Legacy VTK file of the C-alpha trace (Angstrom):
# vtk DataFile Version 3.0
C-alpha trace
ASCII
DATASET POLYDATA
POINTS 388 float
-10.593 -26.975 -10.707
-8.306 -29.882 -8.767
-8.536 -29.893 -4.925
-9.822 -27.949 -2.565
-9.787 -25.094 -0.445
-10.897 -22.484 1.716
-11.220 -18.775 0.172
-11.416 -15.976 2.271
-10.328 -12.019 1.814
-10.873 -9.716 5.375
-9.823 -6.469 3.287
-12.008 -3.653 2.861
-11.121 -1.535 -0.339
-12.130 1.813 -1.728
-10.964 2.753 -5.328
-11.400 5.626 -7.783
-10.060 8.881 -7.776
-12.665 10.346 -4.512
-11.366 7.264 -2.646
-9.167 9.232 -0.191
-12.729 10.790 1.012
-13.471 7.156 2.909
-11.116 7.621 5.178
-12.179 9.172 7.856
-15.109 6.604 7.440
-12.243 3.973 8.332
-10.503 5.629 10.936
-13.791 6.258 13.119
-13.660 2.003 13.642
-10.317 2.335 15.441
-8.886 3.695 18.560
-7.211 6.853 19.337
-2.830 5.843 18.684
-2.385 6.078 15.546
1.787 4.422 14.610
1.395 6.768 10.725
3.699 5.093 8.705
5.822 5.934 5.012
9.186 5.817 3.074
11.526 8.760 2.484
9.695 11.411 1.835
7.660 11.610 -1.222
4.729 12.032 0.827
5.331 15.823 1.376
6.793 16.691 -1.042
3.308 15.972 -3.009
1.338 16.918 -0.349
-0.042 13.403 0.263
1.539 13.788 3.980
-1.088 16.970 4.748
-3.626 15.625 3.699
-3.132 12.723 5.485
-1.920 14.436 9.153
-5.426 16.321 8.713
-7.263 14.194 8.269
-6.151 12.200 11.139
-6.242 15.614 13.313
-10.208 16.219 12.257
-10.756 12.021 13.256
-8.749 13.012 16.717
-6.317 10.905 16.654
-2.825 11.210 17.865
0.064 10.524 15.722
3.236 8.961 15.935
5.654 8.938 13.352
7.313 5.989 12.173
9.386 7.686 8.379
12.478 6.828 6.335
11.162 2.773 5.854
13.139 1.965 2.957
12.043 -0.048 -0.122
13.710 -3.161 0.954
12.721 -2.973 4.762
15.729 -3.873 6.890
15.326 -5.990 10.324
16.575 -3.485 11.743
14.131 -1.377 10.562
11.559 -3.384 11.689
12.999 -4.108 15.169
12.803 0.183 15.653
8.878 0.016 14.210
7.860 -3.511 16.945
9.233 -0.899 19.626
7.723 2.652 18.497
4.506 0.742 17.858
4.646 -1.126 21.662
5.565 1.752 23.641
2.909 4.675 21.774
0.006 2.030 22.173
-0.159 2.400 18.563
-4.237 0.883 17.773
-4.062 1.061 14.496
-1.061 1.471 11.473
-1.562 3.654 9.015
0.766 2.396 5.963
1.784 5.285 3.195
3.423 4.996 0.589
3.734 1.627 -1.482
4.665 -2.109 -1.482
7.065 -1.813 1.068
5.316 0.545 4.043
2.652 -2.238 3.711
4.623 -5.337 3.659
6.098 -3.385 6.605
3.485 -1.806 8.534
1.935 -5.972 8.547
5.479 -7.005 9.402
5.267 -4.109 12.959
1.706 -5.350 13.582
2.960 -8.834 14.209
6.112 -7.888 15.803
5.317 -5.698 18.373
4.138 -7.941 21.020
6.086 -10.880 20.327
7.919 -12.669 23.052
10.965 -13.787 20.521
12.677 -12.424 17.925
9.807 -11.598 15.168
13.273 -12.483 12.423
14.017 -15.865 13.783
10.178 -16.394 14.333
8.645 -15.145 11.381
10.755 -15.555 8.546
13.459 -18.122 9.958
11.323 -20.614 11.720
8.410 -19.343 9.666
5.326 -20.205 12.878
1.817 -18.457 12.903
1.224 -15.876 14.972
0.356 -16.290 18.258
0.410 -13.124 19.975
-2.221 -9.397 19.914
-1.907 -7.820 16.969
-2.051 -4.939 15.839
-4.381 -3.481 12.845
-3.223 -1.905 9.142
-4.488 0.186 6.872
-2.720 1.590 3.248
-3.158 4.404 1.547
-1.053 3.410 -1.531
0.772 5.155 -3.602
2.445 2.647 -5.934
0.890 -0.477 -7.393
3.362 -3.911 -7.957
2.859 -6.539 -4.468
-0.645 -6.509 -3.506
0.043 -6.053 -0.532
-2.443 -3.577 0.533
-4.515 -6.869 0.129
-2.921 -10.157 1.193
-1.108 -11.419 4.242
2.598 -10.942 2.813
5.272 -9.517 4.126
9.117 -9.332 3.609
11.778 -8.611 5.301
15.757 -8.242 4.151
18.250 -8.867 6.231
21.751 -7.928 5.146
23.965 -9.210 7.450
22.759 -13.146 7.298
22.629 -11.896 2.968
18.789 -12.787 2.966
15.602 -11.532 1.877
12.570 -13.443 3.152
8.724 -13.014 3.105
5.560 -14.747 5.272
2.695 -15.353 3.852
0.034 -14.192 7.098
-3.583 -15.278 7.410
-6.427 -13.080 7.430
-5.872 -11.712 10.898
-2.949 -10.482 9.463
-4.537 -8.452 6.025
-5.041 -4.859 6.569
-7.830 -3.907 6.857
-8.562 -1.170 4.947
-6.897 0.065 1.758
-7.526 3.520 -0.559
-6.446 2.799 -3.801
-6.424 6.612 -5.810
-4.849 6.032 -9.016
-4.094 9.551 -9.447
-1.382 9.147 -5.822
1.005 6.894 -8.326
1.270 9.511 -10.791
4.640 10.328 -9.607
6.161 7.688 -9.460
9.563 7.806 -11.496
9.645 5.689 -14.546
12.095 3.441 -13.154
9.569 2.501 -10.417
7.090 2.583 -12.039
7.775 -0.238 -14.863
9.888 -2.424 -11.618
6.233 -2.797 -10.044
4.238 -3.150 -13.232
6.754 -6.540 -13.444
6.068 -7.056 -10.293
2.239 -7.221 -11.619
3.453 -9.785 -14.218
5.123 -11.693 -12.193
3.053 -12.432 -9.396
0.232 -13.681 -11.978
2.959 -15.897 -14.066
4.215 -17.543 -10.596
0.750 -18.831 -10.361
-0.618 -19.810 -13.456
2.183 -22.239 -14.429
1.487 -24.373 -12.078
-1.005 -27.888 -12.790
-2.121 -28.801 -16.328
-6.104 -28.891 -15.437
-9.488 -26.944 -17.186
-9.154 -24.024 -14.088
-11.287 -20.729 -13.624
-8.042 -19.444 -12.134
-5.466 -19.320 -15.363
-8.465 -17.693 -17.517
-8.838 -15.246 -14.955
-5.169 -14.867 -15.038
-5.002 -14.740 -18.618
-7.319 -11.311 -18.843
-5.336 -10.248 -15.989
-2.115 -10.134 -18.071
-3.321 -9.196 -21.143
-5.010 -6.119 -19.155
-1.524 -5.752 -18.333
-0.007 -5.533 -21.558
-1.820 -3.429 -22.911
-1.919 -0.137 -20.163
1.351 -0.599 -19.502
2.507 -0.128 -22.468
0.515 3.441 -22.620
1.112 4.487 -18.964
4.440 4.194 -20.132
3.580 6.662 -23.107
1.561 8.792 -20.501
2.052 8.626 -16.932
-1.406 10.315 -16.099
-3.659 8.634 -18.275
-5.752 8.007 -15.985
-7.067 4.741 -17.699
-4.119 2.492 -17.537
-2.903 3.548 -14.342
-6.720 2.902 -13.196
-6.758 -0.849 -14.941
-3.261 -1.356 -13.323
-3.826 -0.428 -10.098
-6.778 -2.602 -10.343
-4.783 -5.678 -11.530
-2.653 -5.280 -8.739
-4.284 -6.453 -6.491
-6.234 -8.734 -8.206
-2.758 -10.418 -8.772
-2.235 -11.420 -5.209
-5.270 -11.409 -3.204
-5.200 -14.728 -2.709
-8.007 -15.193 -5.724
-6.872 -16.431 -8.362
-4.625 -19.759 -6.765
-7.354 -21.506 -5.807
-6.704 -24.922 -7.088
-3.038 -24.134 -8.218
-0.212 -25.531 -7.015
1.776 -22.454 -7.564
5.356 -21.916 -8.712
7.365 -19.232 -6.453
10.518 -19.644 -8.054
11.126 -16.271 -9.723
10.454 -14.464 -6.531
12.795 -16.882 -4.416
16.106 -15.720 -6.679
14.787 -12.804 -7.327
14.986 -12.070 -4.023
18.001 -13.560 -3.444
19.422 -11.626 -5.866
18.216 -8.633 -3.659
19.649 -9.774 -0.270
22.968 -9.213 -2.262
22.831 -6.398 -4.364
19.878 -3.984 -2.328
18.552 -4.042 -5.776
14.766 -3.230 -6.737
13.051 -5.390 -6.388
10.449 -5.898 -9.160
13.574 -5.665 -11.657
15.549 -7.857 -9.482
12.213 -10.354 -11.233
12.934 -9.021 -14.392
16.455 -10.271 -14.350
16.592 -13.585 -13.365
12.111 -14.250 -15.267
13.113 -15.215 -18.727
16.493 -17.845 -17.239
14.162 -19.170 -15.378
10.854 -20.277 -17.121
13.143 -20.838 -20.271
14.749 -23.593 -17.946
11.461 -25.195 -17.034
9.376 -24.719 -20.301
10.748 -28.046 -21.813
8.812 -29.856 -18.504
5.224 -27.220 -18.641
5.221 -26.946 -22.030
1.056 -27.443 -22.793
1.172 -24.536 -20.736
3.753 -22.825 -21.932
1.771 -23.081 -25.564
-1.119 -21.831 -24.107
0.411 -18.337 -22.394
1.941 -17.997 -26.313
-1.563 -19.007 -27.850
-4.255 -16.699 -25.385
-2.057 -14.219 -23.634
0.713 -13.162 -26.621
-1.860 -14.478 -29.756
0.766 -16.113 -30.934
-0.839 -18.407 -34.204
-0.032 -22.157 -33.496
-0.679 -22.993 -37.328
1.898 -25.193 -38.325
4.014 -25.375 -35.354
5.381 -27.560 -32.889
4.842 -26.966 -29.010
7.868 -26.125 -28.320
7.883 -23.656 -31.092
4.514 -22.184 -29.918
5.867 -21.643 -26.412
9.325 -19.882 -27.231
7.584 -17.704 -29.035
5.491 -16.947 -26.321
8.751 -16.289 -24.003
10.505 -13.974 -26.615
6.726 -11.742 -27.267
7.063 -11.569 -23.169
10.796 -10.406 -23.906
10.219 -8.067 -26.052
7.304 -6.386 -24.048
9.700 -6.302 -20.794
12.482 -4.382 -23.372
9.506 -2.177 -24.764
8.169 -0.530 -21.031
12.097 -0.403 -20.259
12.698 -3.430 -17.843
16.485 -4.336 -16.561
17.030 -7.651 -18.738
20.533 -8.288 -17.209
21.177 -9.130 -12.898
25.387 -8.126 -13.874
23.415 -4.126 -14.349
21.472 -4.513 -10.600
24.999 -5.250 -9.511
24.893 -8.663 -8.827
28.779 -9.965 -10.396
30.324 -13.752 -10.265
31.553 -14.216 -7.118
28.155 -13.256 -5.238
27.095 -16.575 -7.903
27.583 -19.622 -5.261
26.434 -17.418 -2.270
23.048 -16.445 -3.884
22.487 -20.105 -5.138
22.770 -21.061 -0.882
20.121 -18.317 0.282
17.524 -19.240 -3.011
14.474 -21.340 -1.045
14.304 -24.798 -3.452
9.917 -24.565 -3.315
7.792 -27.406 -4.427
5.160 -26.296 -6.537
6.136 -25.523 -10.480
6.634 -27.874 -13.472
9.801 -29.224 -12.290
11.826 -28.816 -8.419
15.481 -27.218 -9.121
18.298 -28.198 -7.677
21.155 -25.907 -6.466
23.162 -26.259 -9.205
20.370 -25.783 -11.514
19.968 -22.062 -10.082
23.524 -21.696 -10.386
23.306 -22.120 -14.056
19.901 -19.623 -14.263
21.764 -16.993 -12.084
24.689 -17.345 -14.987
22.183 -17.507 -17.348
20.349 -13.932 -16.066
24.391 -12.077 -16.521
LINES 1 389
388 0 1 2 3 4 5 6 7 8 9 10 11 12 13 14 15 16 17 18 19 20 21 22 23 24 25 26 27 28 29 30 31 32 33 34 35 36 37 38 39 40 41 42 43 44 45 46 47 48 49 50 51 52 53 54 55 56 57 58 59 60 61 62 63 64 65 66 67 68 69 70 71 72 73 74 75 76 77 78 79 80 81 82 83 84 85 86 87 88 89 90 91 92 93 94 95 96 97 98 99 100 101 102 103 104 105 106 107 108 109 110 111 112 113 114 115 116 117 118 119 120 121 122 123 124 125 126 127 128 129 130 131 132 133 134 135 136 137 138 139 140 141 142 143 144 145 146 147 148 149 150 151 152 153 154 155 156 157 158 159 160 161 162 163 164 165 166 167 168 169 170 171 172 173 174 175 176 177 178 179 180 181 182 183 184 185 186 187 188 189 190 191 192 193 194 195 196 197 198 199 200 201 202 203 204 205 206 207 208 209 210 211 212 213 214 215 216 217 218 219 220 221 222 223 224 225 226 227 228 229 230 231 232 233 234 235 236 237 238 239 240 241 242 243 244 245 246 247 248 249 250 251 252 253 254 255 256 257 258 259 260 261 262 263 264 265 266 267 268 269 270 271 272 273 274 275 276 277 278 279 280 281 282 283 284 285 286 287 288 289 290 291 292 293 294 295 296 297 298 299 300 301 302 303 304 305 306 307 308 309 310 311 312 313 314 315 316 317 318 319 320 321 322 323 324 325 326 327 328 329 330 331 332 333 334 335 336 337 338 339 340 341 342 343 344 345 346 347 348 349 350 351 352 353 354 355 356 357 358 359 360 361 362 363 364 365 366 367 368 369 370 371 372 373 374 375 376 377 378 379 380 381 382 383 384 385 386 387
């Protein structure tokens, strides 16, 4: 393990098919005014909304509702939520939904009492929070983002054609999260498998960095192998509790900051995928899937040792009588086969990206250090073209 680090995670998790019973205990720790955030109404169709409202009423809470949180929350929706949170004097934001609702709720939590434009402060300038923060709790209905146990919050600005994430500190992490795998059963297959790749990519973004013997890499290899097995089972039978519970747990550990320790990390697939999403408004996990292999094939020659390890330890590629490049390429082919098997979109053109968008998308991509090679704008354009 290289480097020095501090590890802390303040989120309390309640996991399992009876985990919603713990919500009353959590609500007792917060004030009367609750801002209830959720998406397009699926929680009303499933009956979860009624359950949540009953629990809130039983606990004597005053509910202010903020519905309509979209899959890629917009800056306009952020302004709406910040205003409502402030005016209702919310003492807790309860996010009920998937990662977008959780992300959005955290963004609202830091924006309600921000004296500046939160888009400029947190997303353009990437400044820290120096104002009052409203605590957030999550009841998760979709897995993928890991937002239930981290400080990340992604917001889209369609006018500026930007989709930007801000990773806040411990003070913005959800105070608690309820993880009941059965609440994910009703998710449409397209959204389910998009979430599966979001999980995988969270792990690979951290895995493909560094070359030292790092305990974090062993942990990530186990998580990836478990995800591959469970994702295949979940596609066959979405109500396979063992598979869905494994995936829910993997998603949390993929991005709750633990496996990043001792790593430089490489988030370029997310940077490129988010830029594609800003132009197309496509589902996040699918944008990642469409650009991941072109990116990894591009950088593989610069990190062949780790890509070889990935092939052998995650995909069980036999290394005998093969050179390192061939082994590494076989690993990426095995990953591609799994992606196709579970039903991921493999081309950005299928998500609405057109050639005339490429220059603008490339301009919107943040070029980060941390991976095996820092990209140039020209290389981003090449990867985008290959992704079509």
